[in-house]
C-alpha distance (Angstrom), angle and dihedral (degrees) to the residues before:
residue distance angle dihedral
X1 . . .
X2 3.80 . .
X3 3.81 125.2 .
X4 3.82 121.3 -160.7
X5 3.82 116.2 -168.4
X6 3.79 124.7 -168.7
X7 3.76 130.6 -158.0
X8 3.77 139.9 146.7
X9 3.79 132.4 -79.0
X10 3.81 123.6 -134.9
X11 3.84 89.4 -83.0
X12 3.81 92.6 54.1
X13 3.80 94.8 -107.8
X14 3.79 119.1 140.4
X15 3.80 115.0 -105.8
X16 3.79 139.7 165.5
X17 3.79 105.0 -103.3
X18 3.79 98.3 177.6
X19 3.80 134.1 21.3
X20 3.78 119.5 172.1
X21 3.76 146.4 69.2
X22 3.80 122.9 -24.1
X23 3.82 104.6 -91.9
X24 3.82 94.8 -154.2
X25 3.79 99.1 58.4
X26 3.78 129.3 127.9
X27 3.79 133.2 -169.8
X28 3.79 106.6 -158.5
X29 3.79 117.4 -126.7
X30 3.82 92.6 -163.1
X31 3.82 92.1 58.1
X32 3.81 112.8 26.2
X33 3.78 110.8 -144.0
X34 3.82 94.8 31.1
X35 3.80 107.2 116.9
X36 3.80 125.3 176.0
X37 3.80 123.0 -167.0
X38 3.80 131.3 -179.3
X39 3.82 105.9 -164.5
X40 3.83 96.1 171.0
X41 3.79 146.9 -9.7
X42 3.78 138.4 -171.9
X43 3.79 133.0 -158.5
X44 3.81 122.6 -148.2
X45 3.81 94.3 -128.7
X46 3.82 97.0 48.2
X47 3.77 127.3 82.6
X48 3.78 116.6 -128.7
X49 3.80 108.7 -95.2
X50 3.80 110.8 -109.9
X51 3.79 88.8 -155.5
X52 3.80 93.6 53.7
X53 3.80 94.6 -115.4
X54 3.82 110.1 -175.9
X55 3.83 109.0 -111.8
X56 3.82 96.0 -173.5
X57 3.83 98.7 88.5
X58 3.83 88.8 61.4
X59 3.82 95.0 50.1
X60 3.81 109.6 113.8
X61 3.81 97.3 174.3
X62 3.79 130.9 34.7
X63 3.78 86.3 -151.9
X64 3.81 105.7 87.9
X65 3.78 121.1 -141.2
X66 3.83 116.8 -122.4
X67 3.79 107.4 -60.8
X68 3.81 93.6 15.0
X69 3.79 124.8 109.2
X70 3.79 138.9 -149.3
X71 3.79 124.4 -164.7
X72 3.81 107.0 -155.4
X73 3.81 129.6 176.9
X74 3.81 116.2 -164.7
X75 3.77 131.6 -174.2
X76 3.79 113.0 -157.0
X77 3.80 119.5 -158.8
X78 3.81 116.4 -143.6
X79 3.83 113.5 -73.1
X80 3.80 88.0 -115.7
X81 3.83 87.9 74.3
X82 3.82 88.4 70.3
X83 3.80 90.9 50.7
X84 3.80 91.1 55.3
X85 3.84 110.2 112.3
X86 3.83 88.4 -129.5
X87 3.83 91.5 60.4
X88 3.81 111.1 110.3
X89 3.82 109.6 -158.9
X90 3.82 92.2 -170.5
X91 3.81 91.7 55.8
X92 3.81 90.5 45.5
X93 3.82 90.9 51.2
X94 3.81 89.5 50.1
X95 3.82 91.5 51.7
X96 3.82 91.3 45.3
X97 3.80 91.4 52.8
X98 3.82 91.4 48.5
X99 3.81 94.1 45.9
X100 3.80 102.0 34.2
X101 3.80 108.6 31.6
X102 3.78 112.3 179.9
X103 3.79 96.0 22.1
X104 3.81 94.9 51.1
X105 3.80 89.0 55.8
X106 3.82 89.1 62.2
X107 3.81 96.4 49.3
X108 3.77 117.7 114.3
X109 3.83 118.9 -147.6
X110 3.82 91.4 -98.6
X111 3.83 92.8 50.2
X112 3.79 95.7 -104.1
X113 3.80 113.3 138.3
X114 3.80 144.5 154.8
X115 3.78 125.6 -148.7
X116 3.82 130.9 -168.7
X117 3.79 89.6 -114.7
X118 3.77 143.3 97.0
X119 3.80 104.8 -126.0
X120 3.78 124.3 -158.9
X121 3.80 106.7 -159.2
X122 3.78 131.6 -177.8
X123 3.77 127.9 -174.8
X124 3.80 105.4 -129.3
X125 3.79 97.9 178.3
X126 3.79 135.0 5.5
X127 3.77 134.6 2.1
X128 3.81 128.1 -67.7
X129 3.80 138.6 172.8
X130 3.80 123.5 -127.2
X131 3.82 110.3 -149.0
X132 3.81 120.9 -162.8
X133 3.83 134.8 -163.6
X134 3.77 96.3 -82.3
X135 3.81 93.6 48.9
X136 3.79 92.1 -101.3
X137 3.80 109.2 152.0
X138 3.79 127.2 -157.8
X139 3.81 120.2 -168.4
X140 3.80 115.4 -138.3
X141 3.81 127.1 -168.2
X142 3.81 135.9 -168.9
X143 3.79 109.2 -56.3
X144 3.82 95.3 22.8
X145 3.79 118.6 123.4
X146 3.78 131.2 -153.3
X147 3.79 130.1 -164.6
X148 3.81 111.5 -151.7
X149 3.81 111.2 -159.5
X150 3.82 99.5 -164.0
X151 3.81 89.9 -69.9
X152 3.80 126.1 152.0
X153 3.79 107.7 -105.5
X154 3.79 146.8 145.0
X155 3.79 135.9 -150.3
X156 3.81 119.8 -126.1
X157 3.80 122.0 -168.6
X158 3.79 102.6 -163.1
X159 3.81 93.2 154.2
X160 3.80 100.2 92.0
X161 3.84 90.1 -127.1
X162 3.83 131.4 86.4
X163 3.81 116.0 -91.1
X164 3.80 124.4 -153.8
X165 3.79 121.5 -159.4
X166 3.79 132.8 177.9
X167 3.80 119.8 -146.4
X168 3.78 133.6 -172.6
X169 3.80 109.5 -162.4
X170 3.81 117.0 -160.8
X171 3.80 114.5 -164.8
X172 3.81 114.5 -124.6
X173 3.77 138.6 175.7
X174 3.81 113.5 -98.7
X175 3.78 113.4 -113.5
X176 3.77 106.8 -139.7
């Protein structure tokens, strides 16, 4: 996946300051096919860098504070990968906590979770199922979007093929 970042030169003109792979990207060894990428992030108390400085190395939590954002791209292997006898859930949890601090702490054993964020998600490739609290499942395909309003949910890849989704998480205050 390619990331192009713009900024401004010393004369204030817009320029491409970076063009290449996403530096903060991880292919999990504990679950082949699971890929996590953090292309960009913003903090509410920081001005946007006019030079296009990469903020992702300084990110310590994938869970943004109110007013902050995280742009995350995930590739989900088929759910059958987790049913494989070689799958080690303890190793996967360890990798999740290292790669996705903040969010990983909210994950339940079955993958259900709720974050204090509004998430804008788009299916880039494949087909995935969004499961909610009551077990209601909604199938999403490439091009579909979902708006997560701090609801408890889980992602289920029952398709047998990898699924890639892009998410923008916007930190919010919890209501109650």
